[in-house]
Backbone of each chain as nested JSON, in Angstrom:
{
  "chains": [
    {"id": "A", "residues": [
      {"number": 1, "name": "MET", "atoms": {"N": [98.002, 114.839, 100.891], "CA": [96.612, 114.95, 100.44], "C": [95.556, 115.024, 101.922]}},
      {"number": 2, "name": "SER", "atoms": {"N": [95.136, 115.715, 102.345], "CA": [94.108, 115.059, 103.533], "C": [92.427, 114.888, 102.969]}},
      {"number": 3, "name": "THR", "atoms": {"N": [92.067, 114.182, 103.581], "CA": [90.399, 113.545, 103.803], "C": [89.889, 114.679, 102.561]}},
      {"number": 4, "name": "LYS", "atoms": {"N": [89.988, 115.994, 103.486], "CA": [89.105, 116.842, 102.891], "C": [89.559, 116.986, 101.29]}},
      {"number": 5, "name": "GLU", "atoms": {"N": [90.944, 117.021, 101.171], "CA": [91.131, 117.16, 99.91], "C": [90.582, 115.664, 98.726]}},
      {"number": 6, "name": "MET", "atoms": {"N": [90.625, 115.331, 99.239], "CA": [89.957, 113.853, 98.657], "C": [88.824, 113.599, 98.467]}},
      {"number": 7, "name": "ASP", "atoms": {"N": [87.92, 114.122, 99.749], "CA": [86.602, 114.037, 99.423], "C": [86.161, 115.507, 98.235]}},
      {"number": 8, "name": "ALA", "atoms": {"N": [87.018, 116.277, 98.412], "CA": [86.561, 117.157, 97.342], "C": [86.937, 116.856, 95.935]}},
      {"number": 9, "name": "LEU", "atoms": {"N": [88.212, 116.03, 95.338], "CA": [88.423, 115.29, 94.3], "C": [87.048, 114.284, 93.57]}},
      {"number": 10, "name": "LEU", "atoms": {"N": [86.939, 113.931, 94.938], "CA": [85.397, 113.158, 94.626], "C": [84.37, 113.636, 94.529]}},
      {"number": 11, "name": "ARG", "atoms": {"N": [84.344, 114.731, 95.074], "CA": [82.666, 115.274, 94.939], "C": [82.374, 116.395, 93.67]}},
      {"number": 12, "name": "PHE", "atoms": {"N": [83.838, 116.764, 93.354], "CA": [83.546, 118.613, 92.837], "C": [84.187, 118.339, 91.249]}},
      {"number": 13, "name": "ARG", "atoms": {"N": [85.413, 117.439, 90.934], "CA": [86.231, 117.579, 90.126], "C": [85.616, 116.377, 88.991]}},
      {"number": 14, "name": "LEU", "atoms": {"N": [86.741, 116.489, 88.262], "CA": [86.306, 115.852, 87.092], "C": [85.623, 114.408, 87.297]}},
      {"number": 15, "name": "PRO", "atoms": {"N": [84.403, 114.37, 86.655], "CA": [83.163, 113.076, 86.351], "C": [83.713, 112.171, 86.038]}},
      {"number": 16, "name": "GLY", "atoms": {"N": [83.502, 110.909, 86.942], "CA": [83.922, 109.942, 86.477], "C": [85.146, 109.165, 87.254]}},
      {"number": 17, "name": "ILE", "atoms": {"N": [84.993, 109.811, 88.435], "CA": [86.186, 109.569, 89.218], "C": [85.5, 108.697, 90.428]}},
      {"number": 18, "name": "ALA", "atoms": {"N": [85.872, 107.825, 91.211], "CA": [85.316, 106.85, 91.677], "C": [85.774, 106.316, 92.969]}},
      {"number": 19, "name": "GLY", "atoms": {"N": [87.175, 106.663, 92.928], "CA": [87.604, 106.491, 94.786], "C": [89.1, 107.11, 94.265]}},
      {"number": 20, "name": "VAL", "atoms": {"N": [89.306, 107.319, 95.488], "CA": [90.872, 107.734, 95.524], "C": [91.54, 107.07, 96.706]}},
      {"number": 21, "name": "ILE", "atoms": {"N": [92.933, 106.443, 96.29], "CA": [93.493, 106.179, 97.203], "C": [94.827, 106.498, 97.63]}},
      {"number": 22, "name": "CYS", "atoms": {"N": [95.735, 106.927, 98.87], "CA": [97.061, 107.454, 99.101], "C": [97.959, 106.474, 99.871]}},
      {"number": 23, "name": "THR", "atoms": {"N": [99.42, 106.17, 99.39], "CA": [99.698, 105.273, 100.587], "C": [101.456, 105.482, 100.834]}},
      {"number": 24, "name": "ASP", "atoms": {"N": [101.842, 105.363, 101.79], "CA": [103.433, 105.634, 101.993], "C": [104.203, 104.658, 101.282]}},
      {"number": 25, "name": "GLU", "atoms": {"N": [105.33, 104.748, 101.018], "CA": [106.347, 104.065, 100.347], "C": [106.461, 102.344, 100.972]}},
      {"number": 26, "name": "HIS", "atoms": {"N": [106.242, 102.036, 101.899], "CA": [105.887, 100.976, 102.62], "C": [104.434, 100.28, 101.957]}},
      {"number": 27, "name": "GLY", "atoms": {"N": [104.018, 100.825, 101.767], "CA": [102.268, 100.336, 101.252], "C": [101.375, 100.694, 102.301]}},
      {"number": 28, "name": "LEU", "atoms": {"N": [101.717, 101.618, 103.526], "CA": [100.888, 102.001, 104.334], "C": [99.925, 102.595, 103.909]}},
      {"number": 29, "name": "CYS", "atoms": {"N": [98.459, 102.609, 103.858], "CA": [97.599, 103.275, 103.678], "C": [96.901, 104.653, 104.387]}},
      {"number": 30, "name": "LEU", "atoms": {"N": [97.509, 105.922, 104.048], "CA": [97.542, 107.356, 104.512], "C": [95.709, 107.754, 103.927]}},
      {"number": 31, "name": "GLY", "atoms": {"N": [95.363, 107.002, 102.941], "CA": [93.565, 107.207, 103.381], "C": [92.549, 106.685, 102.171]}},
      {"number": 32, "name": "ALA", "atoms": {"N": [91.692, 106.262, 102.167], "CA": [91.042, 105.898, 101.066], "C": [89.487, 106.063, 100.924]}},
      {"number": 33, "name": "LYS", "atoms": {"N": [88.987, 106.764, 99.844], "CA": [87.609, 107.407, 99.63], "C": [86.976, 106.396, 98.632]}},
      {"number": 34, "name": "GLY", "atoms": {"N": [85.77, 106.494, 98.834], "CA": [84.972, 105.979, 97.425], "C": [85.029, 104.676, 96.973]}},
      {"number": 35, "name": "VAL", "atoms": {"N": [85.409, 104.018, 96.123], "CA": [85.544, 102.743, 95.853], "C": [86.971, 101.918, 96.494]}},
      {"number": 36, "name": "ALA", "atoms": {"N": [87.582, 102.819, 96.634], "CA": [89.212, 102.498, 96.886], "C": [88.759, 101.603, 98.468]}},
      {"number": 37, "name": "THR", "atoms": {"N": [89.701, 100.596, 98.141], "CA": [89.468, 100.002, 99.452], "C": [90.714, 99.789, 100.243]}},
      {"number": 38, "name": "ARG", "atoms": {"N": [91.113, 100.031, 101.522], "CA": [92.463, 100.194, 102.632], "C": [93.581, 98.757, 101.891]}},
      {"number": 39, "name": "GLU", "atoms": {"N": [92.753, 97.642, 102.114], "CA": [93.62, 96.347, 101.593], "C": [94.612, 96.938, 100.56]}},
      {"number": 40, "name": "THR", "atoms": {"N": [93.901, 97.215, 99.438], "CA": [94.646, 97.679, 98.007], "C": [96.116, 98.318, 97.823]}},
      {"number": 41, "name": "SER", "atoms": {"N": [96.297, 99.29, 99.177], "CA": [97.232, 100.352, 99.669], "C": [98.67, 99.247, 99.149]}},
      {"number": 42, "name": "GLY", "atoms": {"N": [98.894, 98.159, 99.813], "CA": [100.233, 97.38, 99.485], "C": [100.589, 97.213, 97.992]}},
      {"number": 43, "name": "HIS", "atoms": {"N": [98.956, 96.932, 97.52], "CA": [99.428, 96.262, 95.934], "C": [99.936, 97.787, 94.706]}},
      {"number": 44, "name": "ILE", "atoms": {"N": [99.422, 98.7, 95.87], "CA": [99.143, 100.048, 94.939], "C": [100.705, 100.701, 95.194]}},
      {"number": 45, "name": "ALA", "atoms": {"N": [101.457, 100.63, 96.218], "CA": [102.176, 100.871, 96.386], "C": [103.709, 99.786, 95.7]}},
      {"number": 46, "name": "ASN", "atoms": {"N": [103.893, 98.735, 95.852], "CA": [104.381, 97.897, 95.14], "C": [104.293, 98.053, 93.433]}},
      {"number": 47, "name": "ILE", "atoms": {"N": [103.463, 98.344, 93.267], "CA": [103.231, 98.271, 91.713], "C": [104.294, 99.465, 90.926]}},
      {"number": 48, "name": "ALA", "atoms": {"N": [103.882, 100.554, 91.728], "CA": [104.107, 102.297, 91.624], "C": [105.559, 101.913, 91.639]}},
      {"number": 49, "name": "GLU", "atoms": {"N": [106.259, 101.05, 93.088], "CA": [107.827, 101.156, 92.827], "C": [108.577, 99.975, 91.784]}},
      {"number": 50, "name": "SER", "atoms": {"N": [107.408, 98.882, 91.477], "CA": [107.727, 97.906, 90.515], "C": [108.438, 98.747, 88.81]}},
      {"number": 51, "name": "ALA", "atoms": {"N": [106.759, 99.487, 88.865], "CA": [106.953, 100.145, 87.399], "C": [108.124, 101.455, 87.61]}},
      {"number": 52, "name": "ALA", "atoms": {"N": [108.75, 101.919, 88.409], "CA": [109.582, 103.196, 88.641], "C": [110.984, 102.346, 88.463]}},
      {"number": 53, "name": "ARG", "atoms": {"N": [110.925, 101.424, 88.88], "CA": [112.412, 100.547, 88.613], "C": [112.769, 99.932, 87.168]}},
      {"number": 54, "name": "LEU", "atoms": {"N": [111.844, 100.137, 85.937], "CA": [112.245, 99.782, 85.112], "C": [112.87, 100.666, 84.776]}},
      {"number": 55, "name": "ASN", "atoms": {"N": [112.565, 102.163, 84.877], "CA": [113.832, 103.239, 84.529], "C": [114.341, 103.878, 85.474]}},
      {"number": 56, "name": "PRO", "atoms": {"N": [115.344, 103.463, 85.995], "CA": [115.568, 104.011, 87.529], "C": [115.942, 105.564, 87.363]}},
      {"number": 57, "name": "ASN", "atoms": {"N": [115.947, 106.211, 86.061], "CA": [116.931, 107.163, 86.173], "C": [115.454, 108.356, 85.543]}},
      {"number": 58, "name": "LEU", "atoms": {"N": [114.324, 107.956, 85.091], "CA": [113.65, 108.48, 84.847], "C": [112.478, 108.885, 86.113]}},
      {"number": 59, "name": "PRO", "atoms": {"N": [111.976, 109.896, 85.85], "CA": [111.097, 110.081, 87.289], "C": [109.757, 109.107, 87.144]}},
      {"number": 60, "name": "PRO", "atoms": {"N": [109.66, 108.062, 88.615], "CA": [108.44, 107.778, 88.507], "C": [107.167, 107.571, 87.571]}},
      {"number": 61, "name": "PRO", "atoms": {"N": [106.804, 106.461, 86.475], "CA": [105.707, 106.743, 85.551], "C": [104.238, 106.551, 86.013]}},
      {"number": 62, "name": "VAL", "atoms": {"N": [103.628, 107.018, 85.259], "CA": [102.199, 106.835, 85.502], "C": [101.819, 105.693, 85.154]}},
      {"number": 63, "name": "ILE", "atoms": {"N": [100.903, 104.829, 85.779], "CA": [100.891, 103.515, 85.342], "C": [98.803, 103.295, 85.568]}},
      {"number": 64, "name": "ALA", "atoms": {"N": [98.407, 102.975, 84.271], "CA": [97.018, 102.879, 83.56], "C": [96.917, 101.515, 83.735]}},
      {"number": 65, "name": "ILE", "atoms": {"N": [95.802, 101.277, 84.986], "CA": [95.202, 99.579, 84.846], "C": [93.765, 99.887, 84.597]}},
      {"number": 66, "name": "GLU", "atoms": {"N": [93.291, 99.614, 82.778], "CA": [92.41, 99.432, 82.433], "C": [91.543, 98.204, 82.464]}},
      {"number": 67, "name": "SER", "atoms": {"N": [90.276, 98.155, 82.908], "CA": [89.067, 96.792, 82.797], "C": [87.948, 97.335, 82.158]}},
      {"number": 68, "name": "GLU", "atoms": {"N": [86.95, 96.604, 81.769], "CA": [85.664, 96.896, 81.342], "C": [85.016, 97.546, 82.35]}},
      {"number": 69, "name": "GLY", "atoms": {"N": [85.479, 97.3, 83.672], "CA": [84.705, 97.379, 84.911], "C": [84.742, 98.875, 85.698]}},
      {"number": 70, "name": "GLY", "atoms": {"N": [86.112, 99.271, 85.081], "CA": [86.607, 100.709, 85.85], "C": [88.475, 100.764, 85.381]}},
      {"number": 71, "name": "SER", "atoms": {"N": [88.666, 101.426, 86.056], "CA": [89.966, 101.67, 85.552], "C": [91.17, 102.273, 86.887]}},
      {"number": 72, "name": "ILE", "atoms": {"N": [92.228, 102.351, 87.093], "CA": [92.552, 103.108, 87.813], "C": [94.19, 104.034, 87.816]}},
      {"number": 73, "name": "LEU", "atoms": {"N": [94.212, 105.114, 87.701], "CA": [95.583, 105.583, 87.694], "C": [96.635, 105.767, 88.853]}},
      {"number": 74, "name": "ILE", "atoms": {"N": [97.855, 105.2, 88.437], "CA": [98.62, 105.134, 90.035], "C": [99.91, 106.388, 90.088]}},
      {"number": 75, "name": "LYS", "atoms": {"N": [100.641, 107.12, 90.574], "CA": [101.323, 107.781, 89.824], "C": [102.049, 107.922, 91.222]}},
      {"number": 76, "name": "LYS", "atoms": {"N": [103.574, 107.253, 91.633], "CA": [104.302, 107.541, 92.896], "C": [104.81, 108.777, 92.849]}},
      {"number": 77, "name": "GLU", "atoms": {"N": [105.257, 109.831, 93.999], "CA": [105.562, 111.199, 93.492], "C": [106.213, 111.558, 95.089]}},
      {"number": 78, "name": "GLY", "atoms": {"N": [107.522, 111.333, 95.183], "CA": [108.536, 111.568, 96.115], "C": [107.82, 109.733, 97.024]}},
      {"number": 79, "name": "THR", "atoms": {"N": [107.733, 110.28, 98.511], "CA": [107.438, 109.076, 99.163], "C": [105.982, 108.342, 99.015]}},
      {"number": 80, "name": "ILE", "atoms": {"N": [105.136, 109.561, 98.437], "CA": [103.512, 109.198, 98.554], "C": [103.162, 108.515, 97.17]}},
      {"number": 81, "name": "THR", "atoms": {"N": [102.332, 107.502, 97.173], "CA": [102.221, 107.079, 96.013], "C": [100.302, 107.134, 95.984]}},
      {"number": 82, "name": "MET", "atoms": {"N": [99.824, 107.907, 95.231], "CA": [98.481, 107.849, 94.892], "C": [97.697, 107.225, 93.67]}},
      {"number": 83, "name": "GLY", "atoms": {"N": [96.425, 106.783, 94.181], "CA": [95.834, 106.056, 93.226], "C": [94.193, 106.496, 92.716]}},
      {"number": 84, "name": "ILE", "atoms": {"N": [93.73, 106.954, 91.137], "CA": [92.736, 107.26, 91.189], "C": [91.571, 106.672, 90.604]}},
      {"number": 85, "name": "TYR", "atoms": {"N": [90.537, 106.228, 91.327], "CA": [89.461, 104.857, 90.461], "C": [89.093, 105.908, 89.347]}},
      {"number": 86, "name": "LYS", "atoms": {"N": [88.534, 104.841, 88.243], "CA": [87.927, 105.881, 87.57], "C": [86.491, 104.881, 87.102]}},
      {"number": 87, "name": "SER", "atoms": {"N": [86.095, 105.411, 87.216], "CA": [84.251, 104.402, 86.522], "C": [84.297, 104.807, 84.88]}},
      {"number": 88, "name": "PRO", "atoms": {"N": [83.577, 103.293, 84.41], "CA": [83.786, 103.715, 83.028], "C": [82.805, 104.849, 82.468]}},
      {"number": 89, "name": "ASN", "atoms": {"N": [83.652, 105.102, 81.126], "CA": [82.411, 106.027, 80.485], "C": [81.223, 105.751, 80.286]}}
    ]},
    {"id": "B", "residues": [
      {"number": 1, "name": "MET", "atoms": {"N": [107.268, 82.243, 64.855], "CA": [105.885, 82.85, 65.502], "C": [105.761, 84.881, 64.643]}},
      {"number": 2, "name": "ALA", "atoms": {"N": [104.793, 84.894, 63.882], "CA": [104.594, 86.142, 63.203], "C": [104.267, 86.777, 64.628]}},
      {"number": 3, "name": "VAL", "atoms": {"N": [104.796, 88.078, 65.036], "CA": [104.301, 88.756, 65.831], "C": [103.773, 90.037, 64.99]}},
      {"number": 4, "name": "PRO", "atoms": {"N": [102.858, 90.398, 65.011], "CA": [102.293, 91.828, 63.981], "C": [102.685, 93.251, 64.63]}},
      {"number": 5, "name": "PHE", "atoms": {"N": [103.837, 93.291, 65.465], "CA": [103.671, 94.381, 66.329], "C": [104.124, 95.874, 65.261]}},
      {"number": 6, "name": "ASP", "atoms": {"N": [104.717, 95.457, 64.361], "CA": [105.411, 96.245, 63.357], "C": [103.865, 97.325, 62.458]}},
      {"number": 7, "name": "ARG", "atoms": {"N": [102.649, 96.435, 62.756], "CA": [101.6, 97.588, 62.142], "C": [101.41, 98.426, 63.668]}},
      {"number": 8, "name": "ILE", "atoms": {"N": [101.915, 98.457, 64.803], "CA": [101.318, 98.941, 65.603], "C": [102.544, 100.586, 65.421]}},
      {"number": 9, "name": "PRO", "atoms": {"N": [101.26, 101.669, 65.398], "CA": [102.297, 102.737, 65.449], "C": [102.848, 103.184, 66.483]}},
      {"number": 10, "name": "ASP", "atoms": {"N": [103.864, 103.606, 65.891], "CA": [105.317, 104.524, 67.135], "C": [105.636, 103.226, 67.863]}},
      {"number": 11, "name": "SER", "atoms": {"N": [105.859, 101.751, 67.4], "CA": [106.209, 101.134, 68.165], "C": [107.662, 100.8, 68.223]}},
      {"number": 12, "name": "LEU", "atoms": {"N": [108.237, 100.838, 69.366], "CA": [109.759, 100.933, 69.317], "C": [110.059, 99.876, 69.697]}},
      {"number": 13, "name": "GLY", "atoms": {"N": [109.683, 98.443, 70.377], "CA": [110.458, 97.213, 70.816], "C": [108.541, 96.484, 71.091]}},
      {"number": 14, "name": "TYR", "atoms": {"N": [109.395, 94.994, 71.213], "CA": [108.267, 94.58, 71.75], "C": [108.599, 92.819, 72.193]}},
      {"number": 15, "name": "LEU", "atoms": {"N": [107.94, 92.683, 73.123], "CA": [108.098, 91.383, 74.517], "C": [107.2, 90.116, 74.376]}},
      {"number": 16, "name": "VAL", "atoms": {"N": [107.301, 89.256, 73.822], "CA": [106.055, 88.201, 73.935], "C": [106.172, 87.426, 74.822]}},
      {"number": 17, "name": "LEU", "atoms": {"N": [105.51, 87.041, 75.889], "CA": [106.151, 85.649, 76.76], "C": [104.989, 84.776, 76.716]}},
      {"number": 18, "name": "THR", "atoms": {"N": [105.389, 83.768, 76.585], "CA": [104.236, 82.487, 76.504], "C": [105.232, 81.627, 77.366]}},
      {"number": 19, "name": "GLU", "atoms": {"N": [104.142, 80.177, 77.658], "CA": [104.682, 79.097, 78.351], "C": [106.07, 78.928, 77.81]}},
      {"number": 20, "name": "ASP", "atoms": {"N": [106.366, 78.741, 76.588], "CA": [107.561, 78.638, 76.08], "C": [108.505, 79.197, 76.296]}},
      {"number": 21, "name": "GLY", "atoms": {"N": [108.739, 80.804, 76.256], "CA": [109.796, 81.113, 76.281], "C": [109.075, 82.635, 75.957]}},
      {"number": 22, "name": "ALA", "atoms": {"N": [109.813, 83.078, 75.022], "CA": [109.587, 84.703, 75.101], "C": [110.122, 85.334, 73.558]}},
      {"number": 23, "name": "VAL", "atoms": {"N": [109.559, 86.182, 73.07], "CA": [109.757, 86.515, 71.7], "C": [110.201, 88.095, 71.78]}},
      {"number": 24, "name": "SER", "atoms": {"N": [111.079, 88.529, 71.35], "CA": [111.196, 89.797, 71.325], "C": [112.246, 90.7, 70.064]}},
      {"number": 25, "name": "GLY", "atoms": {"N": [111.692, 92.3, 70.214], "CA": [112.458, 92.532, 68.95], "C": [112.24, 94.386, 68.986]}},
      {"number": 26, "name": "GLY", "atoms": {"N": [113.295, 95.209, 68.786], "CA": [113.291, 96.134, 68.714], "C": [114.255, 96.668, 69.996]}},
      {"number": 27, "name": "ASP", "atoms": {"N": [113.838, 97.802, 70.689], "CA": [114.411, 98.098, 72.353], "C": [114.236, 97.172, 73.062]}},
      {"number": 28, "name": "LEU", "atoms": {"N": [113.479, 95.946, 72.914], "CA": [113.507, 95.044, 73.997], "C": [113.738, 93.897, 73.679]}},
      {"number": 29, "name": "GLU", "atoms": {"N": [114.547, 93.782, 72.52], "CA": [115.383, 92.288, 71.911], "C": [116.379, 91.891, 73.271]}},
      {"number": 30, "name": "ASN", "atoms": {"N": [116.274, 90.608, 73.44], "CA": [116.812, 89.834, 74.44], "C": [116.659, 90.593, 75.9]}},
      {"number": 31, "name": "LYS", "atoms": {"N": [115.886, 91.484, 76.449], "CA": [115.623, 91.852, 77.636], "C": [115.21, 91.026, 78.336]}},
      {"number": 32, "name": "GLU", "atoms": {"N": [115.645, 89.639, 78.883], "CA": [114.603, 88.941, 79.609], "C": [114.674, 89.235, 80.865]}},
      {"number": 33, "name": "ASP", "atoms": {"N": [115.716, 89.657, 81.406], "CA": [115.565, 90.346, 82.667], "C": [114.41, 91.096, 82.935]}},
      {"number": 34, "name": "VAL", "atoms": {"N": [114.251, 92.259, 81.573], "CA": [113.023, 93.038, 82.015], "C": [111.777, 92.356, 82.286]}},
      {"number": 35, "name": "ALA", "atoms": {"N": [111.669, 91.415, 81.387], "CA": [110.599, 90.128, 81.739], "C": [109.912, 89.652, 82.954]}},
      {"number": 36, "name": "ASN", "atoms": {"N": [111.2, 89.49, 83.648], "CA": [110.712, 89.377, 85.06], "C": [110.135, 90.322, 85.741]}},
      {"number": 37, "name": "GLN", "atoms": {"N": [111.006, 91.602, 85.809], "CA": [109.934, 92.586, 86.172], "C": [108.541, 92.945, 85.813]}},
      {"number": 38, "name": "PHE", "atoms": {"N": [108.688, 92.842, 84.525], "CA": [107.336, 93.031, 84.122], "C": [105.86, 91.919, 84.563]}},
      {"number": 39, "name": "MET", "atoms": {"N": [107.043, 90.668, 84.881], "CA": [105.845, 89.774, 85.524], "C": [105.493, 89.893, 86.849]}},
      {"number": 40, "name": "ASN", "atoms": {"N": [106.244, 91.133, 87.526], "CA": [105.799, 91.326, 88.843], "C": [105.141, 92.109, 88.767]}},
      {"number": 41, "name": "ILE", "atoms": {"N": [105.237, 93.25, 88.24], "CA": [104.024, 94.153, 87.818], "C": [102.828, 93.414, 87.366]}},
      {"number": 42, "name": "ILE", "atoms": {"N": [102.581, 92.929, 86.263], "CA": [101.52, 92.258, 86.0], "C": [100.721, 91.475, 87.007]}},
      {"number": 43, "name": "GLN", "atoms": {"N": [101.608, 90.702, 88.124], "CA": [100.755, 89.631, 88.896], "C": [100.104, 90.334, 89.917]}},
      {"number": 44, "name": "THR", "atoms": {"N": [100.815, 91.876, 90.422], "CA": [100.491, 92.463, 91.224], "C": [98.817, 93.53, 90.773]}},
      {"number": 45, "name": "ALA", "atoms": {"N": [99.365, 93.832, 89.446], "CA": [97.866, 94.287, 88.681], "C": [96.957, 93.089, 88.836]}},
      {"number": 46, "name": "LEU", "atoms": {"N": [96.765, 92.192, 88.784], "CA": [96.153, 91.467, 88.666], "C": [95.124, 91.377, 89.77]}},
      {"number": 47, "name": "ARG", "atoms": {"N": [96.007, 91.369, 90.986], "CA": [95.626, 91.462, 92.588], "C": [94.806, 92.54, 92.941]}},
      {"number": 48, "name": "ILE", "atoms": {"N": [94.784, 93.955, 91.993], "CA": [94.207, 95.081, 92.22], "C": [92.374, 95.217, 91.859]}},
      {"number": 49, "name": "PRO", "atoms": {"N": [91.792, 94.783, 92.664], "CA": [90.23, 94.914, 92.092], "C": [90.127, 96.655, 91.719]}},
      {"number": 50, "name": "LEU", "atoms": {"N": [89.295, 96.249, 90.308], "CA": [88.938, 97.584, 88.964], "C": [87.587, 97.785, 89.683]}},
      {"number": 51, "name": "SER", "atoms": {"N": [86.754, 97.033, 89.732], "CA": [85.356, 96.776, 89.888], "C": [84.676, 96.065, 91.36]}},
      {"number": 52, "name": "SER", "atoms": {"N": [83.536, 95.592, 91.012], "CA": [83.002, 94.783, 92.146], "C": [83.042, 93.732, 91.771]}},
      {"number": 53, "name": "SER", "atoms": {"N": [83.004, 93.215, 90.706], "CA": [83.144, 91.762, 90.09], "C": [84.78, 91.277, 90.34]}},
      {"number": 54, "name": "LYS", "atoms": {"N": [84.649, 90.336, 90.995], "CA": [86.013, 89.801, 91.115], "C": [86.528, 89.149, 89.859]}},
      {"number": 55, "name": "LYS", "atoms": {"N": [85.544, 88.903, 89.115], "CA": [85.876, 88.647, 87.448], "C": [86.836, 89.413, 86.43]}},
      {"number": 56, "name": "ASP", "atoms": {"N": [86.412, 90.788, 86.907], "CA": [87.12, 91.883, 86.075], "C": [88.258, 91.749, 86.358]}},
      {"number": 57, "name": "LYS", "atoms": {"N": [89.249, 90.853, 85.242], "CA": [90.648, 91.545, 84.863], "C": [91.155, 92.494, 84.561]}},
      {"number": 58, "name": "PHE", "atoms": {"N": [92.336, 93.223, 84.369], "CA": [92.491, 94.266, 83.409], "C": [92.506, 93.908, 82.156]}},
      {"number": 59, "name": "LYS", "atoms": {"N": [92.237, 94.728, 81.133], "CA": [92.483, 94.59, 79.738], "C": [93.695, 94.822, 79.035]}},
      {"number": 60, "name": "LYS", "atoms": {"N": [93.998, 96.23, 79.719], "CA": [95.002, 96.66, 79.116], "C": [95.736, 97.56, 80.778]}},
      {"number": 61, "name": "LEU", "atoms": {"N": [97.144, 97.623, 80.455], "CA": [98.067, 97.633, 81.188], "C": [99.064, 98.834, 80.71]}},
      {"number": 62, "name": "SER", "atoms": {"N": [98.914, 100.046, 81.368], "CA": [99.85, 101.121, 80.551], "C": [100.574, 101.747, 81.504]}},
      {"number": 63, "name": "ILE", "atoms": {"N": [102.286, 101.977, 81.131], "CA": [103.006, 102.656, 82.223], "C": [103.997, 103.782, 81.147]}},
      {"number": 64, "name": "VAL", "atoms": {"N": [103.509, 105.018, 82.082], "CA": [103.767, 105.99, 80.876], "C": [104.669, 106.713, 81.548]}},
      {"number": 65, "name": "TRP", "atoms": {"N": [105.553, 107.393, 81.094], "CA": [106.702, 108.098, 81.298], "C": [106.759, 109.354, 80.291]}},
      {"number": 66, "name": "ASP", "atoms": {"N": [107.601, 110.476, 80.427], "CA": [107.32, 111.328, 79.405], "C": [106.878, 111.232, 77.798]}},
      {"number": 67, "name": "ASN", "atoms": {"N": [107.951, 110.28, 77.263], "CA": [108.566, 110.452, 75.947], "C": [107.952, 109.215, 75.446]}},
      {"number": 68, "name": "PHE", "atoms": {"N": [107.707, 107.975, 76.182], "CA": [107.713, 106.276, 75.927], "C": [106.605, 105.878, 77.039]}},
      {"number": 69, "name": "MET", "atoms": {"N": [106.135, 104.438, 76.563], "CA": [105.177, 103.975, 77.293], "C": [105.437, 102.246, 76.806]}},
      {"number": 70, "name": "TYR", "atoms": {"N": [104.884, 101.535, 77.765], "CA": [104.74, 100.341, 77.798], "C": [103.419, 99.909, 77.89]}},
      {"number": 71, "name": "VAL", "atoms": {"N": [102.859, 99.435, 76.782], "CA": [101.9, 98.865, 77.178], "C": [101.69, 97.022, 76.874]}},
      {"number": 72, "name": "ILE", "atoms": {"N": [100.825, 97.257, 77.839], "CA": [100.967, 95.284, 78.24], "C": [99.195, 94.985, 78.283]}},
      {"number": 73, "name": "THR", "atoms": {"N": [99.118, 93.72, 77.379], "CA": [97.882, 92.835, 77.242], "C": [98.18, 91.501, 77.488]}},
      {"number": 74, "name": "ILE", "atoms": {"N": [97.333, 91.043, 77.812], "CA": [97.779, 89.409, 77.905], "C": [95.901, 88.674, 77.162]}},
      {"number": 75, "name": "SER", "atoms": {"N": [96.648, 88.003, 76.236], "CA": [95.481, 87.111, 75.62], "C": [95.726, 85.723, 74.966]}},
      {"number": 76, "name": "ALA", "atoms": {"N": [95.15, 85.044, 75.065], "CA": [95.254, 83.295, 74.501], "C": [96.898, 82.629, 75.392]}},
      {"number": 77, "name": "HIS", "atoms": {"N": [96.667, 82.988, 76.768], "CA": [97.953, 82.442, 77.813], "C": [98.998, 83.336, 77.203]}},
      {"number": 78, "name": "LYS", "atoms": {"N": [99.363, 84.196, 76.604], "CA": [100.284, 84.973, 75.809], "C": [100.263, 86.349, 76.472]}},
      {"number": 79, "name": "ILE", "atoms": {"N": [101.385, 86.89, 76.806], "CA": [101.511, 88.948, 77.347], "C": [102.675, 89.108, 76.169]}},
      {"number": 80, "name": "TYR", "atoms": {"N": [101.561, 90.551, 75.632], "CA": [102.023, 90.99, 74.955], "C": [102.729, 92.461, 75.793]}},
      {"number": 81, "name": "ILE", "atoms": {"N": [103.869, 92.5, 75.414], "CA": [104.17, 93.991, 75.903], "C": [104.619, 94.667, 74.486]}},
      {"number": 82, "name": "CYS", "atoms": {"N": [104.209, 95.798, 74.683], "CA": [104.909, 96.315, 73.653], "C": [105.23, 98.189, 73.818]}},
      {"number": 83, "name": "LYS", "atoms": {"N": [106.686, 98.508, 73.659], "CA": [107.371, 99.997, 74.176], "C": [106.73, 100.882, 72.901]}},
      {"number": 84, "name": "ARG", "atoms": {"N": [105.681, 101.812, 73.111], "CA": [105.845, 102.694, 72.049], "C": [106.201, 104.296, 72.705]}},
      {"number": 85, "name": "ARG", "atoms": {"N": [106.339, 105.179, 71.596], "CA": [106.496, 106.217, 71.485], "C": [105.119, 107.199, 72.065]}},
      {"number": 86, "name": "PHE", "atoms": {"N": [105.475, 108.09, 73.14], "CA": [104.332, 108.917, 73.663], "C": [104.497, 109.963, 73.302]}},
      {"number": 87, "name": "ILE", "atoms": {"N": [102.984, 110.558, 72.631], "CA": [103.279, 111.811, 72.159], "C": [102.005, 112.37, 72.947]}},
      {"number": 88, "name": "PRO", "atoms": {"N": [102.275, 113.133, 74.236], "CA": [101.413, 113.493, 74.711], "C": [100.1, 114.46, 74.337]}},
      {"number": 89, "name": "PRO", "atoms": {"N": [98.814, 114.117, 74.321], "CA": [97.874, 114.797, 73.571], "C": [97.926, 116.668, 74.144]}},
      {"number": 90, "name": "ASP", "atoms": {"N": [97.453, 117.461, 73.596], "CA": [97.333, 118.916, 74.032], "C": [96.937, 118.949, 75.606]}},
      {"number": 91, "name": "ALA", "atoms": {"N": [97.707, 119.889, 76.197], "CA": [97.629, 119.566, 77.505], "C": [96.444, 120.363, 77.822]}},
      {"number": 92, "name": "ALA", "atoms": {"N": [95.645, 121.079, 77.31], "CA": [94.314, 121.408, 77.223], "C": [93.44, 120.881, 77.896]}},
      {"number": 93, "name": "MET", "atoms": {"N": [92.769, 120.403, 79.046], "CA": [92.28, 119.467, 79.739], "C": [90.735, 119.817, 79.471]}},
      {"number": 94, "name": "ALA", "atoms": {"N": [89.502, 119.026, 79.4], "CA": [88.308, 118.972, 79.652], "C": [87.717, 120.172, 80.512]}}
    ]}
  ]
}
């Protein structure tokens, strides 16, 4: 996903999206937009990898971390992990 | 310890981690090795800021596959992990 596509996701698509982050399998940040901070990329890659190891025979799961102040959806796809921050409704 | 997981719809198993040990049942019975993996995931999740407030820790952590999901929450120094059947809502998007 290019930074242009990230911008598009933030500006035009589903309402409530507050930020987007993309990392590689080593936790290197490939891009962060909106509320997403580049320092989080290692944790995002780590949690996606750890969750995928729970059931290595299945495709990587979607991880949803929810709090009162916002939530994040994380999915690993190949070597890329993507996180989408959502603001509370 | 009474664990009211049987009241959760579509529950397939549970794991409760406390400072004194673990209680488990269903698909997660005696899966203490998985407990360590969950601990790693929970510790990582707690490090990911979800809002500008640093005190804002997660209320619910879901790990979702096509047919089942793990739902994790923390309350009163206990970690509750429930494995549930996942029936996706209709694909129609809002």
